[in-house]
PDB file of N, H, CA, C and O in Angstrom:
ATOM      1  N   MET A   1      96.851  58.674 124.773  1.00  0.00           N
ATOM      2  CA  MET A   1      96.726  58.006 123.921  1.00  0.00           C
ATOM      3  C   MET A   1      95.911  57.780 122.875  1.00  0.00           C
ATOM      4  O   MET A   1      96.165  57.513 121.701  1.00  0.00           O
ATOM      5  N   LYS A   2      94.695  57.950 123.569  1.00  0.00           N
ATOM      6  H   LYS A   2      94.488  58.167 124.523  1.00  0.00           H
ATOM      7  CA  LYS A   2      93.473  57.768 122.439  1.00  0.00           C
ATOM      8  C   LYS A   2      93.144  59.098 121.994  1.00  0.00           C
ATOM      9  O   LYS A   2      92.672  59.301 120.875  1.00  0.00           O
ATOM     10  N   THR A   3      93.457  60.339 123.130  1.00  0.00           N
ATOM     11  H   THR A   3      93.840  60.174 124.039  1.00  0.00           H
ATOM     12  CA  THR A   3      93.265  61.401 122.240  1.00  0.00           C
ATOM     13  C   THR A   3      94.500  61.290 120.803  1.00  0.00           C
ATOM     14  O   THR A   3      94.226  61.426 119.611  1.00  0.00           O
ATOM     15  N   ARG A   4      95.279  61.127 121.151  1.00  0.00           N
ATOM     16  H   ARG A   4      95.502  61.016 122.120  1.00  0.00           H
ATOM     17  CA  ARG A   4      96.616  61.468 119.999  1.00  0.00           C
ATOM     18  C   ARG A   4      96.265  60.396 118.952  1.00  0.00           C
ATOM     19  O   ARG A   4      96.778  60.721 117.881  1.00  0.00           O
ATOM     20  N   ILE A   5      95.531  59.153 118.850  1.00  0.00           N
ATOM     21  H   ILE A   5      95.114  58.889 119.720  1.00  0.00           H
ATOM     22  CA  ILE A   5      95.314  58.076 117.643  1.00  0.00           C
ATOM     23  C   ILE A   5      93.651  58.769 117.187  1.00  0.00           C
ATOM     24  O   ILE A   5      93.080  58.313 116.196  1.00  0.00           O
ATOM     25  N   THR A   6      93.114  59.693 117.885  1.00  0.00           N
ATOM     26  H   THR A   6      93.578  60.063 118.690  1.00  0.00           H
ATOM     27  CA  THR A   6      91.892  60.361 117.445  1.00  0.00           C
ATOM     28  C   THR A   6      92.463  61.440 116.454  1.00  0.00           C
ATOM     29  O   THR A   6      92.021  61.253 115.320  1.00  0.00           O
ATOM     30  N   THR A   7      92.948  62.053 116.506  1.00  0.00           N
ATOM     31  H   THR A   7      93.307  62.205 117.427  1.00  0.00           H
ATOM     32  CA  THR A   7      93.744  63.337 116.311  1.00  0.00           C
ATOM     33  C   THR A   7      94.082  63.035 114.871  1.00  0.00           C
ATOM     34  O   THR A   7      93.511  63.549 113.908  1.00  0.00           O
ATOM     35  N   ALA A   8      95.215  62.016 114.802  1.00  0.00           N
ATOM     36  H   ALA A   8      95.678  61.599 115.584  1.00  0.00           H
ATOM     37  CA  ALA A   8      95.757  61.111 113.914  1.00  0.00           C
ATOM     38  C   ALA A   8      95.111  60.741 112.771  1.00  0.00           C
ATOM     39  O   ALA A   8      95.518  60.923 111.624  1.00  0.00           O
ATOM     40  N   VAL A   9      94.029  60.183 113.131  1.00  0.00           N
ATOM     41  H   VAL A   9      93.698  60.035 114.063  1.00  0.00           H
ATOM     42  CA  VAL A   9      92.519  59.497 112.245  1.00  0.00           C
ATOM     43  C   VAL A   9      91.960  60.907 111.540  1.00  0.00           C
ATOM     44  O   VAL A   9      92.078  61.149 110.339  1.00  0.00           O
ATOM     45  N   ILE A  10      91.407  61.679 112.395  1.00  0.00           N
ATOM     46  H   ILE A  10      91.310  61.482 113.370  1.00  0.00           H
ATOM     47  CA  ILE A  10      90.945  62.384 111.899  1.00  0.00           C
ATOM     48  C   ILE A  10      91.888  63.434 110.606  1.00  0.00           C
ATOM     49  O   ILE A  10      91.345  63.951 109.630  1.00  0.00           O
ATOM     50  N   ALA A  11      93.219  63.526 110.914  1.00  0.00           N
ATOM     51  H   ALA A  11      93.660  63.106 111.706  1.00  0.00           H
ATOM     52  CA  ALA A  11      94.306  64.272 110.073  1.00  0.00           C
ATOM     53  C   ALA A  11      94.298  63.539 108.697  1.00  0.00           C
ATOM     54  O   ALA A  11      94.429  64.261 107.708  1.00  0.00           O
ATOM     55  N   LEU A  12      94.178  62.362 108.531  1.00  0.00           N
ATOM     56  H   LEU A  12      94.072  61.776 109.334  1.00  0.00           H
ATOM     57  CA  LEU A  12      94.210  61.376 108.111  1.00  0.00           C
ATOM     58  C   LEU A  12      92.880  61.445 107.114  1.00  0.00           C
ATOM     59  O   LEU A  12      93.086  61.554 105.905  1.00  0.00           O
ATOM     60  N   MET A  13      91.755  61.394 107.528  1.00  0.00           N
ATOM     61  H   MET A  13      91.587  61.306 108.510  1.00  0.00           H
ATOM     62  CA  MET A  13      90.560  61.379 106.879  1.00  0.00           C
ATOM     63  C   MET A  13      90.647  62.753 106.161  1.00  0.00           C
ATOM     64  O   MET A  13      90.324  62.904 104.983  1.00  0.00           O
ATOM     65  N   LEU A  14      91.087  63.698 106.930  1.00  0.00           N
ATOM     66  H   LEU A  14      91.349  63.576 107.887  1.00  0.00           H
ATOM     67  CA  LEU A  14      91.149  65.140 106.175  1.00  0.00           C
ATOM     68  C   LEU A  14      91.800  65.316 105.068  1.00  0.00           C
ATOM     69  O   LEU A  14      91.436  66.173 104.263  1.00  0.00           O
ATOM     70  N   LEU A  15      92.942  64.473 104.842  1.00  0.00           N
ATOM     71  H   LEU A  15      93.237  63.777 105.496  1.00  0.00           H
ATOM     72  CA  LEU A  15      93.926  65.042 103.996  1.00  0.00           C
ATOM     73  C   LEU A  15      93.355  64.998 102.495  1.00  0.00           C
ATOM     74  O   LEU A  15      93.533  65.945 101.729  1.00  0.00           O
ATOM     75  N   PRO A  16      92.493  63.566 102.040  1.00  0.00           N
ATOM     76  CA  PRO A  16      92.477  63.921 100.905  1.00  0.00           C
ATOM     77  C   PRO A  16      91.309  64.847 100.354  1.00  0.00           C
ATOM     78  O   PRO A  16      91.285  65.237  99.187  1.00  0.00           O
ATOM     79  N   SER A  17      90.675  65.055 100.975  1.00  0.00           N
ATOM     80  H   SER A  17      90.695  64.738 101.923  1.00  0.00           H
ATOM     81  CA  SER A  17      89.334  66.585 101.081  1.00  0.00           C
ATOM     82  C   SER A  17      90.458  67.984 100.346  1.00  0.00           C
ATOM     83  O   SER A  17      90.616  68.508  99.243  1.00  0.00           O
ATOM     84  N   MET A  18      91.165  68.153 102.060  1.00  0.00           N
ATOM     85  H   MET A  18      91.036  67.727 102.956  1.00  0.00           H
ATOM     86  CA  MET A  18      91.972  69.156 101.390  1.00  0.00           C
ATOM     87  C   MET A  18      92.990  69.602 100.525  1.00  0.00           C
ATOM     88  O   MET A  18      93.200  70.804 100.361  1.00  0.00           O
ATOM     89  N   SER A  19      93.789  68.516  99.827  1.00  0.00           N
ATOM     90  H   SER A  19      93.618  67.539  99.959  1.00  0.00           H
ATOM     91  CA  SER A  19      94.311  68.386  98.832  1.00  0.00           C
ATOM     92  C   SER A  19      93.489  68.869  97.525  1.00  0.00           C
ATOM     93  O   SER A  19      93.948  69.611  96.657  1.00  0.00           O
ATOM     94  N   MET A  20      92.380  68.394  97.542  1.00  0.00           N
ATOM     95  H   MET A  20      92.007  67.791  98.247  1.00  0.00           H
ATOM     96  CA  MET A  20      91.921  68.313  96.228  1.00  0.00           C
ATOM     97  C   MET A  20      90.958  69.615  96.425  1.00  0.00           C
ATOM     98  O   MET A  20      90.513  70.145  95.407  1.00  0.00           O
ATOM     99  N   ALA A  21      90.654  70.098  97.590  1.00  0.00           N
ATOM    100  H   ALA A  21      91.015  69.668  98.417  1.00  0.00           H
ATOM    101  CA  ALA A  21      90.105  72.026  97.897  1.00  0.00           C
ATOM    102  C   ALA A  21      91.462  72.545  97.381  1.00  0.00           C
ATOM    103  O   ALA A  21      91.336  73.398  96.503  1.00  0.00           O
ATOM    104  N   TYR A  22      92.616  72.261  97.687  1.00  0.00           N
ATOM    105  H   TYR A  22      92.718  71.568  98.401  1.00  0.00           H
ATOM    106  CA  TYR A  22      93.950  73.034  97.281  1.00  0.00           C
ATOM    107  C   TYR A  22      93.791  73.456  95.908  1.00  0.00           C
ATOM    108  O   TYR A  22      93.639  74.635  95.589  1.00  0.00           O
ATOM    109  N   CYS A  23      93.847  71.901  94.606  1.00  0.00           N
ATOM    110  H   CYS A  23      93.969  70.943  94.865  1.00  0.00           H
ATOM    111  CA  CYS A  23      93.721  72.111  93.388  1.00  0.00           C
ATOM    112  C   CYS A  23      93.243  72.750  93.083  1.00  0.00           C
ATOM    113  O   CYS A  23      93.722  73.760  92.566  1.00  0.00           O
ATOM    114  N   SER A  24      91.797  72.486  93.256  1.00  0.00           N
ATOM    115  H   SER A  24      91.407  71.666  93.675  1.00  0.00           H
ATOM    116  CA  SER A  24      90.542  72.540  92.716  1.00  0.00           C
ATOM    117  C   SER A  24      89.967  74.058  91.689  1.00  0.00           C
ATOM    118  O   SER A  24      89.292  74.344  90.701  1.00  0.00           O
ATOM    119  N   GLY A  25      90.878  74.729  92.866  1.00  0.00           N
ATOM    120  H   GLY A  25      91.427  74.496  93.668  1.00  0.00           H
ATOM    121  CA  GLY A  25      91.288  76.816  91.989  1.00  0.00           C
ATOM    122  C   GLY A  25      91.612  77.031  91.018  1.00  0.00           C
ATOM    123  O   GLY A  25      91.301  78.031  90.370  1.00  0.00           O
ATOM    124  N   HIS A  26      92.729  75.628  90.477  1.00  0.00           N
ATOM    125  H   HIS A  26      92.982  74.817  91.003  1.00  0.00           H
ATOM    126  CA  HIS A  26      93.799  76.103  89.552  1.00  0.00           C
ATOM    127  C   HIS A  26      93.147  75.692  88.368  1.00  0.00           C
ATOM    128  O   HIS A  26      92.885  74.529  88.064  1.00  0.00           O
ATOM    129  N   LYS A  27      92.913  76.657  87.750  1.00  0.00           N
ATOM    130  H   LYS A  27      93.126  77.602  87.997  1.00  0.00           H
ATOM    131  CA  LYS A  27      93.083  76.727  86.250  1.00  0.00           C
ATOM    132  C   LYS A  27      93.878  76.632  84.729  1.00  0.00           C
ATOM    133  O   LYS A  27      94.290  77.719  84.323  1.00  0.00           O
ATOM    134  N   GLU A  28      94.036  75.905  84.190  1.00  0.00           N
ATOM    135  H   GLU A  28      93.702  75.022  84.520  1.00  0.00           H
ATOM    136  CA  GLU A  28      95.692  75.609  83.234  1.00  0.00           C
ATOM    137  C   GLU A  28      94.859  76.864  81.843  1.00  0.00           C
ATOM    138  O   GLU A  28      93.778  76.797  81.258  1.00  0.00           O
ATOM    139  N   ILE A  29      95.465  77.409  81.806  1.00  0.00           N
ATOM    140  H   ILE A  29      96.343  77.464  82.282  1.00  0.00           H
ATOM    141  CA  ILE A  29      95.480  78.284  80.425  1.00  0.00           C
ATOM    142  C   ILE A  29      96.006  77.776  79.429  1.00  0.00           C
ATOM    143  O   ILE A  29      97.144  77.416  79.732  1.00  0.00           O
ATOM    144  N   THR A  30      95.720  77.513  78.184  1.00  0.00           N
ATOM    145  H   THR A  30      94.796  77.805  77.938  1.00  0.00           H
ATOM    146  CA  THR A  30      96.314  76.963  77.364  1.00  0.00           C
ATOM    147  C   THR A  30      96.021  77.937  75.967  1.00  0.00           C
ATOM    148  O   THR A  30      95.168  78.816  75.838  1.00  0.00           O
ATOM    149  N   ALA A  31      96.992  77.478  75.019  1.00  0.00           N
ATOM    150  H   ALA A  31      97.685  76.764  75.123  1.00  0.00           H
ATOM    151  CA  ALA A  31      96.524  78.351  73.613  1.00  0.00           C
ATOM    152  C   ALA A  31      94.712  77.874  72.704  1.00  0.00           C
ATOM    153  O   ALA A  31      94.215  78.323  71.671  1.00  0.00           O
ATOM    154  N   SER A  32      94.288  77.002  73.520  1.00  0.00           N
ATOM    155  H   SER A  32      94.692  76.638  74.359  1.00  0.00           H
ATOM    156  CA  SER A  32      92.932  76.497  72.941  1.00  0.00           C
ATOM    157  C   SER A  32      92.243  77.297  74.167  1.00  0.00           C
ATOM    158  O   SER A  32      91.045  77.017  74.180  1.00  0.00           O
ATOM    159  N   SER A  33      92.659  78.382  75.416  1.00  0.00           N
ATOM    160  H   SER A  33      93.633  78.610  75.405  1.00  0.00           H
ATOM    161  CA  SER A  33      91.527  78.611  75.598  1.00  0.00           C
ATOM    162  C   SER A  33      91.547  79.823  75.030  1.00  0.00           C
ATOM    163  O   SER A  33      90.756  80.192  75.898  1.00  0.00           O
ATOM    164  N   CYS A  34      91.693  80.707  74.446  1.00  0.00           N
ATOM    165  H   CYS A  34      92.336  80.408  73.741  1.00  0.00           H
ATOM    166  CA  CYS A  34      92.466  82.167  73.740  1.00  0.00           C
ATOM    167  C   CYS A  34      90.860  82.074  73.370  1.00  0.00           C
ATOM    168  O   CYS A  34      90.309  80.978  73.266  1.00  0.00           O
ATOM    169  N   THR A  35      90.379  82.926  73.241  1.00  0.00           N
ATOM    170  H   THR A  35      90.826  83.817  73.325  1.00  0.00           H
ATOM    171  CA  THR A  35      89.115  83.835  72.420  1.00  0.00           C
ATOM    172  C   THR A  35      89.474  83.924  71.453  1.00  0.00           C
ATOM    173  O   THR A  35      90.648  83.681  71.176  1.00  0.00           O
ATOM    174  N   ASP A  36      88.393  84.391  70.389  1.00  0.00           N
ATOM    175  H   ASP A  36      87.439  84.588  70.614  1.00  0.00           H
ATOM    176  CA  ASP A  36      88.615  84.651  68.835  1.00  0.00           C
ATOM    177  C   ASP A  36      88.693  86.283  69.164  1.00  0.00           C
ATOM    178  O   ASP A  36      87.884  87.016  69.731  1.00  0.00           O
ATOM    179  N   GLY A  37      90.216  86.596  68.478  1.00  0.00           N
ATOM    180  H   GLY A  37      90.874  86.001  68.017  1.00  0.00           H
ATOM    181  CA  GLY A  37      91.235  87.711  68.216  1.00  0.00           C
ATOM    182  C   GLY A  37      91.894  88.020  69.161  1.00  0.00           C
ATOM    183  O   GLY A  37      92.358  89.064  69.619  1.00  0.00           O
ATOM    184  N   MET A  38      91.886  86.694  69.485  1.00  0.00           N
ATOM    185  H   MET A  38      91.509  85.845  69.114  1.00  0.00           H
ATOM    186  CA  MET A  38      93.496  86.551  70.543  1.00  0.00           C
ATOM    187  C   MET A  38      94.162  85.751  69.878  1.00  0.00           C
ATOM    188  O   MET A  38      93.857  85.076  68.895  1.00  0.00           O
ATOM    189  N   SER A  39      95.410  85.876  70.642  1.00  0.00           N
ATOM    190  H   SER A  39      95.658  86.425  71.441  1.00  0.00           H
ATOM    191  CA  SER A  39      96.249  84.277  70.231  1.00  0.00           C
ATOM    192  C   SER A  39      97.174  84.446  71.495  1.00  0.00           C
ATOM    193  O   SER A  39      97.242  85.394  72.277  1.00  0.00           O
ATOM    194  N   TRP A  40      97.986  83.051  71.466  1.00  0.00           N
ATOM    195  H   TRP A  40      97.931  82.281  70.830  1.00  0.00           H
ATOM    196  CA  TRP A  40      98.701  82.611  72.545  1.00  0.00           C
ATOM    197  C   TRP A  40     100.248  83.447  72.354  1.00  0.00           C
ATOM    198  O   TRP A  40     100.874  83.561  71.300  1.00  0.00           O
ATOM    199  N   ASP A  41     100.544  83.854  73.400  1.00  0.00           N
ATOM    200  H   ASP A  41     100.035  83.761  74.256  1.00  0.00           H
ATOM    201  CA  ASP A  41     102.048  84.597  73.623  1.00  0.00           C
ATOM    202  C   ASP A  41     102.744  83.459  74.404  1.00  0.00           C
ATOM    203  O   ASP A  41     102.318  83.004  75.465  1.00  0.00           O
ATOM    204  N   GLN A  42     103.642  83.130  73.890  1.00  0.00           N
ATOM    205  H   GLN A  42     103.989  83.500  73.028  1.00  0.00           H
ATOM    206  CA  GLN A  42     104.111  82.173  74.389  1.00  0.00           C
ATOM    207  C   GLN A  42     105.425  82.298  75.637  1.00  0.00           C
ATOM    208  O   GLN A  42     105.834  81.452  76.432  1.00  0.00           O
ATOM    209  N   ALA A  43     105.910  83.935  75.365  1.00  0.00           N
ATOM    210  H   ALA A  43     105.578  84.622  74.719  1.00  0.00           H
ATOM    211  CA  ALA A  43     106.960  84.277  76.128  1.00  0.00           C
ATOM    212  C   ALA A  43     106.146  84.549  77.618  1.00  0.00           C
ATOM    213  O   ALA A  43     106.526  84.015  78.660  1.00  0.00           O
ATOM    214  N   LYS A  44     105.119  85.347  77.552  1.00  0.00           N
ATOM    215  H   LYS A  44     104.810  85.780  76.706  1.00  0.00           H
ATOM    216  CA  LYS A  44     103.913  85.751  78.317  1.00  0.00           C
ATOM    217  C   LYS A  44     103.463  84.822  79.361  1.00  0.00           C
ATOM    218  O   LYS A  44     103.361  84.946  80.581  1.00  0.00           O
ATOM    219  N   GLY A  45     103.212  83.818  78.516  1.00  0.00           N
ATOM    220  H   GLY A  45     103.295  83.718  77.524  1.00  0.00           H
ATOM    221  CA  GLY A  45     102.002  82.890  79.045  1.00  0.00           C
ATOM    222  C   GLY A  45     100.920  83.089  79.239  1.00  0.00           C
ATOM    223  O   GLY A  45     100.322  82.634  80.214  1.00  0.00           O
ATOM    224  N   GLU A  46     100.283  83.991  78.145  1.00  0.00           N
ATOM    225  H   GLU A  46     100.769  84.361  77.353  1.00  0.00           H
ATOM    226  CA  GLU A  46      98.842  84.255  78.301  1.00  0.00           C
ATOM    227  C   GLU A  46      98.090  84.690  77.186  1.00  0.00           C
ATOM    228  O   GLU A  46      98.881  84.896  76.265  1.00  0.00           O
ATOM    229  N   CYS A  47      96.953  84.918  76.854  1.00  0.00           N
ATOM    230  H   CYS A  47      96.311  84.751  77.602  1.00  0.00           H
ATOM    231  CA  CYS A  47      96.458  85.091  75.420  1.00  0.00           C
ATOM    232  C   CYS A  47      96.897  87.061  75.164  1.00  0.00           C
ATOM    233  O   CYS A  47      96.909  87.844  76.113  1.00  0.00           O
ATOM    234  N   THR A  48      97.147  87.395  73.983  1.00  0.00           N
ATOM    235  H   THR A  48      97.137  86.758  73.212  1.00  0.00           H
ATOM    236  CA  THR A  48      97.195  88.832  74.077  1.00  0.00           C
ATOM    237  C   THR A  48      96.412  88.724  72.403  1.00  0.00           C
ATOM    238  O   THR A  48      96.434  87.863  71.524  1.00  0.00           O
ATOM    239  N   LEU A  49      95.717  90.150  72.548  1.00  0.00           N
ATOM    240  H   LEU A  49      95.700  90.849  73.262  1.00  0.00           H
ATOM    241  CA  LEU A  49      94.984  90.728  71.229  1.00  0.00           C
ATOM    242  C   LEU A  49      95.878  90.308  70.268  1.00  0.00           C
ATOM    243  O   LEU A  49      97.104  90.423  70.251  1.00  0.00           O
ATOM    244  N   THR A  50      95.192  89.853  69.539  1.00  0.00           N
ATOM    245  H   THR A  50      94.197  89.759  69.553  1.00  0.00           H
ATOM    246  CA  THR A  50      96.094  89.722  67.853  1.00  0.00           C
ATOM    247  C   THR A  50      95.923  91.020  67.059  1.00  0.00           C
ATOM    248  O   THR A  50      94.724  91.256  66.916  1.00  0.00           O
ATOM    249  N   PRO A  51      96.551  91.753  66.609  1.00  0.00           N
ATOM    250  CA  PRO A  51      96.886  92.973  65.741  1.00  0.00           C
ATOM    251  C   PRO A  51      95.881  92.409  64.249  1.00  0.00           C
ATOM    252  O   PRO A  51      95.804  91.281  63.763  1.00  0.00           O
ATOM    253  N   THR A  52      95.134  93.855  63.775  1.00  0.00           N
ATOM    254  H   THR A  52      95.197  94.771  64.169  1.00  0.00           H
ATOM    255  CA  THR A  52      94.779  93.247  63.221  1.00  0.00           C
ATOM    256  C   THR A  52      95.182  94.573  61.808  1.00  0.00           C
ATOM    257  O   THR A  52      95.613  95.602  62.328  1.00  0.00           O
ATOM    258  N   THR A  53      95.124  94.639  60.655  1.00  0.00           N
ATOM    259  H   THR A  53      94.775  93.803  60.233  1.00  0.00           H
ATOM    260  CA  THR A  53      95.814  95.537  59.707  1.00  0.00           C
ATOM    261  C   THR A  53      94.552  96.061  58.856  1.00  0.00           C
ATOM    262  O   THR A  53      94.718  96.859  57.933  1.00  0.00           O
TER     263      THR A  53
END
């Protein structure tokens, strides 16, 4: 019984840090993230090279 409680407490303590670690690697790329000479392509969902004439 004591082992089950200890395991449950440890699991509940680690849950927030594990969820933060899972989400921290995700970076949302938006139109404002595009560098000079690039523009946002909505269909592809990424920055593409803007053609110059």
